[in-house]
N, C-alpha and C positions, 0 to 999 in steps of 0.2 A: 652318180659318178663320184661325188665327194666321199661317200662312205666306202666305195670300192677302192679308191686310192688310199684312203686311210687304213683299210684292212690289209692291202698289199704291203703298205709301209710297215704295219705291225708285224707281218710275217718276216719281212727282211730285217727289221730291227731285232727280232728275237734271234735270228740266225747270227747276228753280229753282237749278241750279248745284252741287248736292252730288255727291260721288262715293262716299259711304258713308251708309247709313241705320243708325241705332242705335235699338233698342227703348227705350222710355221708362225702363225699369228698368236700362238699360245692359247687359243680358245678351246681346243679339243685334246683331252687326255684319254688315251685308250689303254687301260691295263691289259696285258696279254699274259697268258699262262702257258708255261711249258709243261705239258702233260706226258712227257717222255716220248710217246709215239705220235703226238699231234699237238697243235697249238689251239687254244681256245680263247674266246672273248665273252664278256658278259654283255647282254643286251637287255633293254627294257622294252616290253611290248604292251600296248593297250593304254586305256584310260579308265581307271587309274592303272599305272604301270605294274607289270608282273615281270620279275627278273628271271632270266634263264641264261645258262651258259651253253654256248654253241661252239663246236669245233669248226675251224676254218678248213674248208674243203675245196681243193683246186679242181676236183673232177665233177662237181655238181652244178646245175644251173638253178636249183631251187633250195630255199631254206625250208626246214621243217622243224616243228616243235612238238612236244608230247602233250596230248590231251589226258586229263585224269581219267577219261573213259576207257583208256587203253587196257584191254583185258590182261595183257602181259605185265602190267605194272605190279610190283610187289606191294601188297596192302600195307598201309601204315599200321603201327601197333594198335590193336584193338579194333581195326576195321576188317570187314569181310572182303575177300577177293572179288574183283569185278566179274570173273568167270571161274567158278569153283571147279570146272572141268579141266582147267589148265594145270599141268603138273607144276608144283612149286619150284622144281629145278629149272623150269623155263622162265620163271619170273625175272623181271629186270628192275633194278633200283632206279625207277624213273624220277624219284624225288631228289636224287643227288644233284642233277643239273637243272632242276626246276621244271614245273609243269605250267602250261598255259591254259586257262579256262576262258574260252571265248565269251561265255555268257556273263562273266564278271567284268568285261570291258565294254564301256559304252560305245566304243568306236569299232569293235570287231564286226566284220561281215564275213559269213561263210557262204560259199557258193554250193551248188549241188554237184559241181564237177569233182570227180574223184581222181586221185593220183595213186600210182604204185611205183615204187623204186625197188629194184632187185640189185643187190650188191654181189660182188665177186666171191664173198665169203659165205654165200647162201643165206644171208640175212635179208630182210625186206622191211619195207615201211608202206603202209596203206592209210589213206585218209582223204580229207577234202581240202580243196584250195580255199584259202581265207585271205583277208587283208586287214591290216590294222596299222597303227602307228608304231614304228620301230625307232629306238634311239640307241646309238652306239657310243659309249664313252661319256665321261662327265662333261657336260656342256655341249654335247652333240645336238645337232639339229634334228628334231623328230621328222621322219619321212613316212608317207603312206607307202606300205610295202606289202607285196603279195607273197604268201608263203603257204606251206602245207601244214595242216593240223593233223598230226598222226593219231588215228583212232585205233590202229593196230600195228604193232611192230615187233620184230624179233631182233632188231639192232639196238645196241646199248648206247650209242652216241647220237647226239642230235647235230645237225649240220647248218652252217652258214657258208654259202659258196663264195668264192672270190670271183666267180663269173656270174654276172647278174643278167636275168632276162629283161627285155624291154618291158616297161610298164605300159598297159593299154589304156 
């Protein structure tokens, strides 16, 4: 709930011209980024933490992050593509907003339950549900958080919803 309120406050602050939201007691600072068509925030996931930038999404109930296993990710210079059968014109620059490698986090847990999200622009995301420690903002309190780990996607942006599902 605390993070939900902070993220909503971030969105409102950006609309009114701020570029950082600070919690009333001064303990939490959340830099927000105006990406022209959307607003994004940086989050740290895992132990040790891995940084990713997520777009704030008012229409989703699940966060998802990109796995380096995604065959649509453009290979880094000198690396081979994850799937050589995919046309390079379909590659996505997954490195721009950060990748999350579950096996590099001591606290990441993947389920066998899969998810698929289809968006109105004909892009999609497919992966497995996972959970790990999320931290939003400098001084933010780490929380155990369920999210999707995208193993295959055709969507260029990763999402952090403003609507959170109840944790089980």
